[in-house]
TORLUM-702010 format. One record per residue (C-alpha): residue in one letter; residue number from 1; x negated, y negated, z. Coordinates in steps of 0.02 Angstrom, whole numbers, plus 50000, padded with zeros to 5 digits. Layout:
<site><res>A</res><n>NUM</n><X>X</X><Y>Y</Y><Z>Z</Z></site>
...
END
This chain:
<site><res>M</res><n>1</n><X>50519</X><Y>49281</Y><Z>50526</Z></site>
<site><res>T</res><n>2</n><X>50383</X><Y>49295</Y><Z>50392</Z></site>
<site><res>V</res><n>3</n><X>50231</X><Y>49322</Y><Z>50449</Z></site>
<site><res>I</res><n>4</n><X>50112</X><Y>49339</Y><Z>50291</Z></site>
<site><res>E</res><n>5</n><X>50140</X><Y>49264</Y><Z>50144</Z></site>
<site><res>V</res><n>6</n><X>50035</X><Y>49279</Y><Z>49999</Z></site>
<site><res>Q</res><n>7</n><X>50063</X><Y>49189</Y><Z>49845</Z></site>
<site><res>H</res><n>8</n><X>49975</X><Y>49200</Y><Z>49677</Z></site>
<site><res>L</res><n>9</n><X>49814</X><Y>49250</Y><Z>49783</Z></site>
<site><res>Q</res><n>10</n><X>49630</X><Y>49262</Y><Z>49687</Z></site>
<site><res>K</res><n>11</n><X>49452</X><Y>49288</Y><Z>49737</Z></site>
<site><res>R</res><n>12</n><X>49294</X><Y>49251</Y><Z>49595</Z></site>
<site><res>Y</res><n>13</n><X>49141</X><Y>49333</Y><Z>49653</Z></site>
<site><res>G</res><n>14</n><X>49051</X><Y>49235</Y><Z>49499</Z></site>
<site><res>E</res><n>15</n><X>49128</X><Y>49291</Y><Z>49337</Z></site>
<site><res>H</res><n>16</n><X>49196</X><Y>49450</Y><Z>49405</Z></site>
<site><res>L</res><n>17</n><X>49399</X><Y>49432</Y><Z>49455</Z></site>
<site><res>A</res><n>18</n><X>49413</X><Y>49539</Y><Z>49607</Z></site>
<site><res>V</res><n>19</n><X>49564</X><Y>49497</Y><Z>49661</Z></site>
<site><res>A</res><n>20</n><X>49645</X><Y>49443</Y><Z>49508</Z></site>
<site><res>D</res><n>21</n><X>49847</X><Y>49383</Y><Z>49567</Z></site>
<site><res>V</res><n>22</n><X>49905</X><Y>49472</Y><Z>49706</Z></site>
<site><res>S</res><n>23</n><X>50088</X><Y>49421</Y><Z>49778</Z></site>
<site><res>F</res><n>24</n><X>50185</X><Y>49502</Y><Z>49942</Z></site>
<site><res>R</res><n>25</n><X>50271</X><Y>49451</Y><Z>50108</Z></site>
<site><res>V</res><n>26</n><X>50256</X><Y>49523</Y><Z>50273</Z></site>
<site><res>E</res><n>27</n><X>50389</X><Y>49512</Y><Z>50392</Z></site>
<site><res>E</res><n>28</n><X>50388</X><Y>49501</Y><Z>50572</Z></site>
<site><res>G</res><n>29</n><X>50389</X><Y>49683</Y><Z>50636</Z></site>
<site><res>E</res><n>30</n><X>50366</X><Y>49802</Y><Z>50504</Z></site>
<site><res>V</res><n>31</n><X>50206</X><Y>49889</Y><Z>50472</Z></site>
<site><res>F</res><n>32</n><X>50154</X><Y>49864</Y><Z>50309</Z></site>
<site><res>C</res><n>33</n><X>50020</X><Y>49962</Y><Z>50212</Z></site>
<site><res>L</res><n>34</n><X>49889</X><Y>49907</Y><Z>50048</Z></site>
<site><res>L</res><n>35</n><X>49821</X><Y>50057</Y><Z>49966</Z></site>
<site><res>G</res><n>36</n><X>49704</X><Y>50050</Y><Z>49815</Z></site>
<site><res>P</res><n>37</n><X>49560</X><Y>50117</Y><Z>49770</Z></site>
<site><res>N</res><n>38</n><X>49365</X><Y>50050</Y><Z>49795</Z></site>
<site><res>G</res><n>39</n><X>49342</X><Y>49909</Y><Z>49712</Z></site>
<site><res>A</res><n>40</n><X>49532</X><Y>49868</Y><Z>49671</Z></site>
<site><res>G</res><n>41</n><X>49529</X><Y>49694</Y><Z>49792</Z></site>
<site><res>K</res><n>42</n><X>49604</X><Y>49795</Y><Z>49951</Z></site>
<site><res>S</res><n>43</n><X>49465</X><Y>49735</Y><Z>50091</Z></site>
<site><res>T</res><n>44</n><X>49437</X><Y>49573</Y><Z>49974</Z></site>
<site><res>T</res><n>45</n><X>49626</X><Y>49529</Y><Z>50014</Z></site>
<site><res>T</res><n>46</n><X>49621</X><Y>49573</Y><Z>50190</Z></site>
<site><res>E</res><n>47</n><X>49475</X><Y>49491</Y><Z>50226</Z></site>
<site><res>I</res><n>48</n><X>49545</X><Y>49335</Y><Z>50178</Z></site>
<site><res>L</res><n>49</n><X>49697</X><Y>49369</Y><Z>50299</Z></site>
<site><res>E</res><n>50</n><X>49593</X><Y>49386</Y><Z>50429</Z></site>
<site><res>G</res><n>51</n><X>49496</X><Y>49230</Y><Z>50406</Z></site>
<site><res>Y</res><n>52</n><X>49332</X><Y>49301</Y><Z>50358</Z></site>
<site><res>R</res><n>53</n><X>49318</X><Y>49260</Y><Z>50176</Z></site>
<site><res>A</res><n>54</n><X>49396</X><Y>49110</Y><Z>50076</Z></site>
<site><res>R</res><n>55</n><X>49486</X><Y>49107</Y><Z>49916</Z></site>
<site><res>S</res><n>56</n><X>49480</X><Y>49064</Y><Z>49731</Z></site>
<site><res>G</res><n>57</n><X>49628</X><Y>49028</Y><Z>49695</Z></site>
<site><res>G</res><n>58</n><X>49822</X><Y>49055</Y><Z>49762</Z></site>
<site><res>S</res><n>59</n><X>49893</X><Y>49022</Y><Z>49939</Z></site>
<site><res>V</res><n>60</n><X>49898</X><Y>49094</Y><Z>50110</Z></site>
<site><res>R</res><n>61</n><X>50004</X><Y>49076</Y><Z>50255</Z></site>
<site><res>V</res><n>62</n><X>49969</X><Y>49184</Y><Z>50409</Z></site>
<site><res>L</res><n>63</n><X>50097</X><Y>49148</Y><Z>50567</Z></site>
<site><res>G</res><n>64</n><X>50122</X><Y>48999</Y><Z>50478</Z></site>
<site><res>H</res><n>65</n><X>49947</X><Y>48931</Y><Z>50457</Z></site>
<site><res>D</res><n>66</n><X>49798</X><Y>48934</Y><Z>50332</Z></site>
<site><res>P</res><n>67</n><X>49682</X><Y>49075</Y><Z>50387</Z></site>
<site><res>G</res><n>68</n><X>49545</X><Y>48976</Y><Z>50310</Z></site>
<site><res>D</res><n>69</n><X>49577</X><Y>48858</Y><Z>50425</Z></site>
<site><res>G</res><n>70</n><X>49489</X><Y>48958</Y><Z>50592</Z></site>
<site><res>D</res><n>71</n><X>49640</X><Y>48876</Y><Z>50698</Z></site>
<site><res>R</res><n>72</n><X>49610</X><Y>48949</Y><Z>50869</Z></site>
<site><res>A</res><n>73</n><X>49778</X><Y>48946</Y><Z>50911</Z></site>
<site><res>V</res><n>74</n><X>49807</X><Y>49086</Y><Z>50776</Z></site>
<site><res>G</res><n>75</n><X>49642</X><Y>49182</Y><Z>50812</Z></site>
<site><res>E</res><n>76</n><X>49736</X><Y>49198</Y><Z>50999</Z></site>
<site><res>R</res><n>77</n><X>49886</X><Y>49297</Y><Z>50899</Z></site>
<site><res>V</res><n>78</n><X>49782</X><Y>49403</Y><Z>50802</Z></site>
<site><res>G</res><n>79</n><X>49691</X><Y>49569</Y><Z>50845</Z></site>
<site><res>I</res><n>80</n><X>49585</X><Y>49653</Y><Z>50722</Z></site>
<site><res>V</res><n>81</n><X>49532</X><Y>49852</Y><Z>50720</Z></site>
<site><res>L</res><n>82</n><X>49370</X><Y>49845</Y><Z>50579</Z></site>
<site><res>Q</res><n>83</n><X>49310</X><Y>49979</Y><Z>50496</Z></site>
<site><res>E</res><n>84</n><X>49148</X><Y>49994</Y><Z>50632</Z></site>
<site><res>C</res><n>85</n><X>49176</X><Y>49900</Y><Z>50782</Z></site>
<site><res>G</res><n>86</n><X>49010</X><Y>49903</Y><Z>50895</Z></site>
<site><res>V</res><n>87</n><X>49039</X><Y>49870</Y><Z>51068</Z></site>
<site><res>P</res><n>88</n><X>48910</X><Y>49859</Y><Z>51210</Z></site>
<site><res>L</res><n>89</n><X>48889</X><Y>50067</Y><Z>51264</Z></site>
<site><res>E</res><n>90</n><X>48817</X><Y>50062</Y><Z>51429</Z></site>
<site><res>L</res><n>91</n><X>48995</X><Y>49963</Y><Z>51494</Z></site>
<site><res>T</res><n>92</n><X>49153</X><Y>50054</Y><Z>51539</Z></site>
<site><res>V</res><n>93</n><X>49305</X><Y>50066</Y><Z>51441</Z></site>
<site><res>A</res><n>94</n><X>49396</X><Y>49945</Y><Z>51594</Z></site>
<site><res>E</res><n>95</n><X>49222</X><Y>49823</Y><Z>51605</Z></site>
<site><res>L</res><n>96</n><X>49239</X><Y>49808</Y><Z>51405</Z></site>
<site><res>L</res><n>97</n><X>49441</X><Y>49768</Y><Z>51410</Z></site>
<site><res>A</res><n>98</n><X>49396</X><Y>49628</Y><Z>51568</Z></site>
<site><res>M</res><n>99</n><X>49266</X><Y>49556</Y><Z>51445</Z></site>
<site><res>Y</res><n>100</n><X>49367</X><Y>49551</Y><Z>51299</Z></site>
<site><res>G</res><n>101</n><X>49521</X><Y>49492</Y><Z>51371</Z></site>
<site><res>R</res><n>102</n><X>49405</X><Y>49329</Y><Z>51462</Z></site>
<site><res>P</res><n>103</n><X>49447</X><Y>49210</Y><Z>51337</Z></site>
<site><res>Y</res><n>104</n><X>49646</X><Y>49221</Y><Z>51306</Z></site>
<site><res>P</res><n>105</n><X>49771</X><Y>49138</Y><Z>51366</Z></site>
<site><res>R</res><n>106</n><X>49892</X><Y>49259</Y><Z>51386</Z></site>
<site><res>R</res><n>107</n><X>49807</X><Y>49465</Y><Z>51421</Z></site>
<site><res>R</res><n>108</n><X>49894</X><Y>49635</Y><Z>51449</Z></site>
<site><res>P</res><n>109</n><X>49844</X><Y>49731</Y><Z>51583</Z></site>
<site><res>A</res><n>110</n><X>49696</X><Y>49831</Y><Z>51561</Z></site>
<site><res>E</res><n>111</n><X>49806</X><Y>49997</Y><Z>51641</Z></site>
<site><res>E</res><n>112</n><X>49927</X><Y>49963</Y><Z>51507</Z></site>
<site><res>L</res><n>113</n><X>49800</X><Y>49949</Y><Z>51356</Z></site>
<site><res>I</res><n>114</n><X>49725</X><Y>50113</Y><Z>51409</Z></site>
<site><res>E</res><n>115</n><X>49883</X><Y>50212</Y><Z>51431</Z></site>
<site><res>L</res><n>116</n><X>49977</X><Y>50150</Y><Z>51270</Z></site>
<site><res>V</res><n>117</n><X>49813</X><Y>50183</Y><Z>51158</Z></site>
<site><res>G</res><n>118</n><X>49788</X><Y>50358</Y><Z>51244</Z></site>
<site><res>L</res><n>119</n><X>49622</X><Y>50358</Y><Z>51354</Z></site>
<site><res>E</res><n>120</n><X>49696</X><Y>50397</Y><Z>51519</Z></site>
<site><res>G</res><n>121</n><X>49565</X><Y>50467</Y><Z>51632</Z></site>
<site><res>K</res><n>122</n><X>49421</X><Y>50361</Y><Z>51541</Z></site>
<site><res>R</res><n>123</n><X>49452</X><Y>50213</Y><Z>51619</Z></site>
<site><res>D</res><n>124</n><X>49289</X><Y>50197</Y><Z>51692</Z></site>
<site><res>A</res><n>125</n><X>49174</X><Y>50316</Y><Z>51577</Z></site>
<site><res>R</res><n>126</n><X>49043</X><Y>50203</Y><Z>51457</Z></site>
<site><res>A</res><n>127</n><X>49067</X><Y>50193</Y><Z>51290</Z></site>
<site><res>G</res><n>128</n><X>48925</X><Y>50275</Y><Z>51237</Z></site>
<site><res>S</res><n>129</n><X>49027</X><Y>50443</Y><Z>51307</Z></site>
<site><res>L</res><n>130</n><X>49168</X><Y>50430</Y><Z>51204</Z></site>
<site><res>S</res><n>131</n><X>49188</X><Y>50540</Y><Z>51072</Z></site>
<site><res>G</res><n>132</n><X>49230</X><Y>50457</Y><Z>50890</Z></site>
<site><res>G</res><n>133</n><X>49435</X><Y>50473</Y><Z>50920</Z></site>
<site><res>Q</res><n>134</n><X>49441</X><Y>50404</Y><Z>51095</Z></site>
<site><res>R</res><n>135</n><X>49291</X><Y>50248</Y><Z>51013</Z></site>
<site><res>R</res><n>136</n><X>49434</X><Y>50226</Y><Z>50906</Z></site>
<site><res>R</res><n>137</n><X>49552</X><Y>50204</Y><Z>51029</Z></site>
<site><res>L</res><n>138</n><X>49428</X><Y>50065</Y><Z>51115</Z></site>
<site><res>D</res><n>139</n><X>49424</X><Y>49974</Y><Z>50959</Z></site>
<site><res>L</res><n>140</n><X>49629</X><Y>49977</Y><Z>50949</Z></site>
<site><res>A</res><n>141</n><X>49645</X><Y>49934</Y><Z>51142</Z></site>
<site><res>L</res><n>142</n><X>49500</X><Y>49783</Y><Z>51123</Z></site>
<site><res>A</res><n>143</n><X>49617</X><Y>49716</Y><Z>50985</Z></site>
<site><res>L</res><n>144</n><X>49769</X><Y>49720</Y><Z>51094</Z></site>
<site><res>V</res><n>145</n><X>49691</X><Y>49627</Y><Z>51243</Z></site>
<site><res>G</res><n>146</n><X>49751</X><Y>49459</Y><Z>51200</Z></site>
<site><res>D</res><n>147</n><X>49942</X><Y>49529</Y><Z>51149</Z></site>
<site><res>P</res><n>148</n><X>49906</X><Y>49469</Y><Z>50988</Z></site>
<site><res>D</res><n>149</n><X>50087</X><Y>49461</Y><Z>50862</Z></site>
<site><res>L</res><n>150</n><X>49981</X><Y>49539</Y><Z>50716</Z></site>
<site><res>V</res><n>151</n><X>49868</X><Y>49677</Y><Z>50720</Z></site>
<site><res>F</res><n>152</n><X>49758</X><Y>49696</Y><Z>50565</Z></site>
<site><res>L</res><n>153</n><X>49713</X><Y>49883</Y><Z>50557</Z></site>
<site><res>D</res><n>154</n><X>49575</X><Y>49937</Y><Z>50409</Z></site>
<site><res>E</res><n>155</n><X>49537</X><Y>50109</Y><Z>50409</Z></site>
<site><res>P</res><n>156</n><X>49601</X><Y>50174</Y><Z>50586</Z></site>
<site><res>T</res><n>157</n><X>49577</X><Y>50332</Y><Z>50576</Z></site>
<site><res>T</res><n>158</n><X>49429</X><Y>50370</Y><Z>50458</Z></site>
<site><res>G</res><n>159</n><X>49335</X><Y>50518</Y><Z>50539</Z></site>
<site><res>F</res><n>160</n><X>49473</X><Y>50586</Y><Z>50650</Z></site>
<site><res>D</res><n>161</n><X>49518</X><Y>50761</Y><Z>50675</Z></site>
<site><res>P</res><n>162</n><X>49714</X><Y>50802</Y><Z>50641</Z></site>
<site><res>S</res><n>163</n><X>49753</X><Y>50812</Y><Z>50825</Z></site>
<site><res>A</res><n>164</n><X>49691</X><Y>50654</Y><Z>50848</Z></site>
<site><res>R</res><n>165</n><X>49737</X><Y>50567</Y><Z>50680</Z></site>
<site><res>R</res><n>166</n><X>49920</X><Y>50602</Y><Z>50770</Z></site>
<site><res>G</res><n>167</n><X>49870</X><Y>50538</Y><Z>50944</Z></site>
<site><res>A</res><n>168</n><X>49807</X><Y>50383</Y><Z>50837</Z></site>
<site><res>W</res><n>169</n><X>49996</X><Y>50359</Y><Z>50747</Z></site>
<site><res>A</res><n>170</n><X>50091</X><Y>50369</Y><Z>50914</Z></site>
<site><res>A</res><n>171</n><X>49980</X><Y>50228</Y><Z>50969</Z></site>
<site><res>I</res><n>172</n><X>50008</X><Y>50116</Y><Z>50823</Z></site>
<site><res>R</res><n>173</n><X>50198</X><Y>50179</Y><Z>50826</Z></site>
<site><res>N</res><n>174</n><X>50192</X><Y>50088</Y><Z>51013</Z></site>
<site><res>L</res><n>175</n><X>50133</X><Y>49928</Y><Z>50948</Z></site>
<site><res>C</res><n>176</n><X>50296</X><Y>49948</Y><Z>50827</Z></site>
<site><res>A</res><n>177</n><X>50405</X><Y>49974</Y><Z>50993</Z></site>
<site><res>L</res><n>178</n><X>50332</X><Y>49824</Y><Z>51055</Z></site>
<site><res>G</res><n>179</n><X>50388</X><Y>49729</Y><Z>50916</Z></site>
<site><res>K</res><n>180</n><X>50191</X><Y>49673</Y><Z>50863</Z></site>
<site><res>T</res><n>181</n><X>50183</X><Y>49654</Y><Z>50655</Z></site>
<site><res>V</res><n>182</n><X>50049</X><Y>49799</Y><Z>50591</Z></site>
<site><res>F</res><n>183</n><X>49942</X><Y>49751</Y><Z>50417</Z></site>
<site><res>L</res><n>184</n><X>49881</X><Y>49926</Y><Z>50391</Z></site>
<site><res>T</res><n>185</n><X>49736</X><Y>49978</Y><Z>50246</Z></site>
<site><res>T</res><n>186</n><X>49707</X><Y>50169</Y><Z>50238</Z></site>
<site><res>H</res><n>187</n><X>49634</X><Y>50305</Y><Z>50130</Z></site>
<site><res>F</res><n>188</n><X>49765</X><Y>50422</Y><Z>50178</Z></site>
<site><res>M</res><n>189</n><X>49950</X><Y>50459</Y><Z>50095</Z></site>
<site><res>D</res><n>190</n><X>50025</X><Y>50554</Y><Z>50231</Z></site>
<site><res>E</res><n>191</n><X>49956</X><Y>50407</Y><Z>50351</Z></site>
<site><res>A</res><n>192</n><X>50027</X><Y>50274</Y><Z>50249</Z></site>
<site><res>Q</res><n>193</n><X>50208</X><Y>50393</Y><Z>50224</Z></site>
<site><res>A</res><n>194</n><X>50200</X><Y>50420</Y><Z>50423</Z></site>
<site><res>L</res><n>195</n><X>50194</X><Y>50254</Y><Z>50482</Z></site>
<site><res>A</res><n>196</n><X>50226</X><Y>50109</Y><Z>50369</Z></site>
<site><res>D</res><n>197</n><X>50385</X><Y>50027</Y><Z>50332</Z></site>
<site><res>R</res><n>198</n><X>50313</X><Y>49960</Y><Z>50157</Z></site>
<site><res>V</res><n>199</n><X>50183</X><Y>49995</Y><Z>50048</Z></site>
<site><res>A</res><n>200</n><X>50076</X><Y>49903</Y><Z>49905</Z></site>
<site><res>I</res><n>201</n><X>49977</X><Y>49979</Y><Z>49782</Z></site>
<site><res>L</res><n>202</n><X>49823</X><Y>49881</Y><Z>49725</Z></site>
<site><res>R</res><n>203</n><X>49732</X><Y>49902</Y><Z>49567</Z></site>
<site><res>A</res><n>204</n><X>49610</X><Y>49796</Y><Z>49464</Z></site>
<site><res>G</res><n>205</n><X>49661</X><Y>49665</Y><Z>49594</Z></site>
<site><res>R</res><n>206</n><X>49851</X><Y>49658</Y><Z>49586</Z></site>
<site><res>I</res><n>207</n><X>49987</X><Y>49743</Y><Z>49649</Z></site>
<site><res>V</res><n>208</n><X>50051</X><Y>49886</Y><Z>49541</Z></site>
<site><res>A</res><n>209</n><X>50185</X><Y>49944</Y><Z>49646</Z></site>
<site><res>A</res><n>210</n><X>50292</X><Y>49895</Y><Z>49798</Z></site>
<site><res>G</res><n>211</n><X>50422</X><Y>49966</Y><Z>49915</Z></site>
<site><res>S</res><n>212</n><X>50476</X><Y>50105</Y><Z>50039</Z></site>
<site><res>P</res><n>213</n><X>50335</X><Y>50262</Y><Z>50047</Z></site>
<site><res>D</res><n>214</n><X>50496</X><Y>50365</Y><Z>49993</Z></site>
<site><res>E</res><n>215</n><X>50559</X><Y>50256</Y><Z>49852</Z></site>
<site><res>L</res><n>216</n><X>50386</X><Y>50179</Y><Z>49781</Z></site>
<site><res>G</res><n>217</n><X>50371</X><Y>50188</Y><Z>49595</Z></site>
<site><res>G</res><n>218</n><X>50539</X><Y>50257</Y><Z>49579</Z></site>
<site><res>R</res><n>219</n><X>50474</X><Y>50397</Y><Z>49672</Z></site>
<site><res>S</res><n>220</n><X>50665</X><Y>50431</Y><Z>49745</Z></site>
<site><res>E</res><n>221</n><X>50735</X><Y>50432</Y><Z>49561</Z></site>
<site><res>L</res><n>222</n><X>50603</X><Y>50584</Y><Z>49488</Z></site>
<site><res>P</res><n>223</n><X>50635</X><Y>50751</Y><Z>49471</Z></site>
<site><res>A</res><n>224</n><X>50630</X><Y>50891</Y><Z>49581</Z></site>
<site><res>T</res><n>225</n><X>50553</X><Y>51061</Y><Z>49598</Z></site>
<site><res>V</res><n>226</n><X>50657</X><Y>51216</Y><Z>49675</Z></site>
<site><res>R</res><n>227</n><X>50518</X><Y>51357</Y><Z>49668</Z></site>
<site><res>F</res><n>228</n><X>50539</X><Y>51551</Y><Z>49717</Z></site>
<site><res>L</res><n>229</n><X>50456</X><Y>51715</Y><Z>49720</Z></site>
<site><res>A</res><n>230</n><X>50539</X><Y>51791</Y><Z>49568</Z></site>
<site><res>P</res><n>231</n><X>50651</X><Y>51935</Y><Z>49641</Z></site>
<site><res>A</res><n>232</n><X>50598</X><Y>52127</Y><Z>49563</Z></site>
<site><res>G</res><n>233</n><X>50715</X><Y>52151</Y><Z>49411</Z></site>
<site><res>A</res><n>234</n><X>50802</X><Y>52000</Y><Z>49404</Z></site>
<site><res>D</res><n>235</n><X>50845</X><Y>51892</Y><Z>49232</Z></site>
<site><res>L</res><n>236</n><X>50806</X><Y>51699</Y><Z>49260</Z></site>
<site><res>P</res><n>237</n><X>50973</X><Y>51601</Y><Z>49296</Z></site>
<site><res>A</res><n>238</n><X>51045</X><Y>51505</Y><Z>49213</Z></site>
<site><res>L</res><n>239</n><X>51063</X><Y>51324</Y><Z>49264</Z></site>
<site><res>P</res><n>240</n><X>51158</X><Y>51156</Y><Z>49167</Z></site>
<site><res>D</res><n>241</n><X>51046</X><Y>50995</Y><Z>49190</Z></site>
<site><res>A</res><n>242</n><X>50882</X><Y>51110</Y><Z>49233</Z></site>
<site><res>E</res><n>243</n><X>50697</X><Y>51170</Y><Z>49159</Z></site>
<site><res>V</res><n>244</n><X>50700</X><Y>51361</Y><Z>49228</Z></site>
<site><res>R</res><n>245</n><X>50524</X><Y>51435</Y><Z>49193</Z></site>
<site><res>P</res><n>246</n><X>50420</X><Y>51571</Y><Z>49269</Z></site>
<site><res>D</res><n>247</n><X>50269</X><Y>51531</Y><Z>49371</Z></site>
<site><res>G</res><n>248</n><X>50154</X><Y>51683</Y><Z>49396</Z></site>
<site><res>A</res><n>249</n><X>50239</X><Y>51789</Y><Z>49499</Z></site>
<site><res>H</res><n>250</n><X>50365</X><Y>51636</Y><Z>49556</Z></site>
<site><res>V</res><n>251</n><X>50486</X><Y>51547</Y><Z>49470</Z></site>
<site><res>T</res><n>252</n><X>50511</X><Y>51365</Y><Z>49457</Z></site>
<site><res>V</res><n>253</n><X>50669</X><Y>51266</Y><Z>49440</Z></site>
<site><res>T</res><n>254</n><X>50653</X><Y>51055</Y><Z>49381</Z></site>
<site><res>T</res><n>255</n><X>50807</X><Y>50956</Y><Z>49407</Z></site>
<site><res>R</res><n>256</n><X>50848</X><Y>50779</Y><Z>49430</Z></site>
<site><res>D</res><n>257</n><X>50958</X><Y>50825</Y><Z>49592</Z></site>
<site><res>A</res><n>258</n><X>50858</X><Y>50906</Y><Z>49719</Z></site>
<site><res>A</res><n>259</n><X>51022</X><Y>50964</Y><Z>49818</Z></site>
<site><res>R</res><n>260</n><X>51134</X><Y>51021</Y><Z>49652</Z></site>
<site><res>G</res><n>261</n><X>50979</X><Y>51113</Y><Z>49598</Z></site>
<site><res>A</res><n>262</n><X>50930</X><Y>51214</Y><Z>49778</Z></site>
<site><res>H</res><n>263</n><X>51138</X><Y>51246</Y><Z>49775</Z></site>
<site><res>A</res><n>264</n><X>51130</X><Y>51325</Y><Z>49616</Z></site>
<site><res>V</res><n>265</n><X>50997</X><Y>51423</Y><Z>49633</Z></site>
<site><res>T</res><n>266</n><X>51054</X><Y>51518</Y><Z>49788</Z></site>
<site><res>S</res><n>267</n><X>51224</X><Y>51518</Y><Z>49740</Z></site>
<site><res>W</res><n>268</n><X>51149</X><Y>51630</Y><Z>49580</Z></site>
<site><res>A</res><n>269</n><X>51066</X><Y>51732</Y><Z>49717</Z></site>
<site><res>L</res><n>270</n><X>51213</X><Y>51771</Y><Z>49822</Z></site>
<site><res>E</res><n>271</n><X>51319</X><Y>51819</Y><Z>49699</Z></site>
<site><res>R</res><n>272</n><X>51180</X><Y>51935</Y><Z>49616</Z></site>
<site><res>G</res><n>273</n><X>51134</X><Y>52009</Y><Z>49811</Z></site>
<site><res>L</res><n>274</n><X>50964</X><Y>51954</Y><Z>49776</Z></site>
<site><res>E</res><n>275</n><X>50839</X><Y>51898</Y><Z>49908</Z></site>
<site><res>L</res><n>276</n><X>50748</X><Y>51757</Y><Z>49882</Z></site>
<site><res>R</res><n>277</n><X>50570</X><Y>51745</Y><Z>49952</Z></site>
<site><res>D</res><n>278</n><X>50448</X><Y>51570</Y><Z>49964</Z></site>
<site><res>F</res><n>279</n><X>50588</X><Y>51459</Y><Z>49921</Z></site>
<site><res>T</res><n>280</n><X>50532</X><Y>51282</Y><Z>49939</Z></site>
<site><res>V</res><n>281</n><X>50619</X><Y>51108</Y><Z>49877</Z></site>
<site><res>T</res><n>282</n><X>50479</X><Y>50974</Y><Z>49851</Z></site>
<site><res>R</res><n>283</n><X>50495</X><Y>50808</Y><Z>49779</Z></site>
<site><res>P</res><n>284</n><X>50327</X><Y>50709</Y><Z>49718</Z></site>
<site><res>T</res><n>285</n><X>50220</X><Y>50643</Y><Z>49861</Z></site>
<site><res>L</res><n>286</n><X>50158</X><Y>50462</Y><Z>49899</Z></site>
<site><res>E</res><n>287</n><X>49990</X><Y>50532</Y><Z>49849</Z></site>
<site><res>D</res><n>288</n><X>50072</X><Y>50605</Y><Z>49660</Z></site>
<site><res>I</res><n>289</n><X>50129</X><Y>50423</Y><Z>49636</Z></site>
<site><res>Y</res><n>290</n><X>49994</X><Y>50343</Y><Z>49684</Z></site>
<site><res>L</res><n>291</n><X>49859</X><Y>50465</Y><Z>49587</Z></site>
<site><res>R</res><n>292</n><X>49992</X><Y>50400</Y><Z>49456</Z></site>
<site><res>L</res><n>293</n><X>49978</X><Y>50230</Y><Z>49455</Z></site>
<site><res>T</res><n>294</n><X>49769</X><Y>50202</Y><Z>49502</Z></site>
<site><res>E</res><n>295</n><X>49715</X><Y>50333</Y><Z>49388</Z></site>
<site><res>P</res><n>296</n><X>49624</X><Y>50290</Y><Z>49195</Z></site>
<site><res>A</res><n>297</n><X>49792</X><Y>50283</Y><Z>49118</Z></site>
<site><res>A</res><n>298</n><X>49888</X><Y>50210</Y><Z>49269</Z></site>
<site><res>D</res><n>299</n><X>49954</X><Y>50109</Y><Z>49116</Z></site>
<site><res>E</res><n>300</n><X>50056</X><Y>50237</Y><Z>49028</Z></site>
<site><res>A</res><n>301</n><X>50083</X><Y>50322</Y><Z>49181</Z></site>
<site><res>E</res><n>302</n><X>50157</X><Y>50143</Y><Z>49266</Z></site>
<site><res>E</res><n>303</n><X>50274</X><Y>50105</Y><Z>49105</Z></site>
<site><res>A</res><n>304</n><X>50353</X><Y>50303</Y><Z>49122</Z></site>
<site><res>L</res><n>305</n><X>50401</X><Y>50262</Y><Z>49291</Z></site>
<site><res>R</res><n>306</n><X>50514</X><Y>50118</Y><Z>49258</Z></site>
END
């Protein structure tokens, strides 16, 4: 089932066209990630989907309904984690879950939510005593209290330390295991890589690339790099269909076929009895693709990726 369908979405603020022409679909049970630099139209698009902002043109359907209609039945099926969520700090985690869950016809048990977001042991702790990471997990629990079918996560791990981020990722993966659909916005490329089934990149109010994190912008077809510390006294390997060049104390091999390039280098070393130290094989990262598509010279980069 299609959970979100957006066609030719536009949003104007006076003469400024913040969202120019955006179309995409989000299917049931997937994690869809919207990426883009500040001012690209990411927040505006998300707020239109959430029903907080009216659109200027195009069509939007969320769970089969227009979010601009304010249908309460749709709102009961949607959970939202904003960048900043304010809650009464004097209430405990359990009290907040009870209070926020009261309006919903279907509610997930508080104990289940506490375990899902990793707040075991904090059931009776006041919100004001929680750390930043724990508060963010509480935000997620409150968004899930009505057992929503669709969850919007807006920069869910901003300000987290690495350990807290991994904990939040685990909680988000738990949502997927429950069959929920997740609409994620983030500035962290490793977060999009780890969580998203599909990614769309916004630039200047338009989607410039969309696909899985591994294939976005032709990433899977771009050259790979094999790099190793140059063995003492050895000549550089002569490899067909690869560029071999010195790189300081290292040797860098650029090749279209990562497996074949790595095999050729290791075979060359074994034939000569050479030890390959600091050996790595890398492809362009999602961050590399993102920067190529969103930097000022992205028009030329986008054309080069086709």
